[in-house]
N, C-alpha and C positions, 0 to 999 in steps of 0.2 A: 800108406794107410788104406787099407780096403782093396775092394776089387777095381775100382776106376783110378785112373791117374789123370792129372792135368796134364793135358797136351796139347799143342797147338792144333786147329784144324789143319789137314790135310787132303789133298785131292786123291780121290779113290781113282785107281787106275782105269776102271770100265767105264766109270761115271764122271767125266771131266768137266761138266758144267754143275755138279752138286759137291758139296761139300759136306763131309761127316765129321763130326766132333765127338771127341771123348766126352763121356758125364762128368761134370765137374764135382767137387764135394758139395755134400748137403749143407743145408742152411741152418742156421741155430736152431730154430723151431724143429725141423726136419729130425735133428740129431736128439734133441732133448725133448720132445714132445711127451713121450711116455712117462718121463719122470715128472713134469709139469701136471698129467693128468693123473697121476697116482697120489702126488701131493694133493691136489684139489680134491680129489675123490674122498681121501681121508680127513681132509678138514670139514669137508661136508660132511661127511659120516658122522664125525664128532659132535659136530653143531646139531645135526637133527637128533641124536643120541642125547643130548644136552636139554633139547626141547621137549624130549618126551617125558610127561609127567606119570609116575606111577601110580597105580589106583592107592587110595589110601586103604588102609586097614581097616574093615569095619569097626567100629566103636563096639563095645558090648556094653549091653544096658545094665547098669548094676542091679544086683539082685533085691528084690522087694521087702522092705522090712517084715517081718514077721506078724502076722495080724494078732491084734491084742485079743486075747479072749474076753468076752464080755460076761462071764458069770462069776 
């Protein structure tokens, strides 16, 4: 699975004092961090959207009653 395979270290023919190792399999965090961050971002986004108060609609003043004529 993947590009790199688990292999025991072996001596390089040109560098007998050094050992080169193949890359191992990634940790759980490296394999799944994009999923964790996506879910966390969605949860934070929904929480922020829930905290956002929409502006109340302006209350309309009732029409004044017709003025009584004094005649």
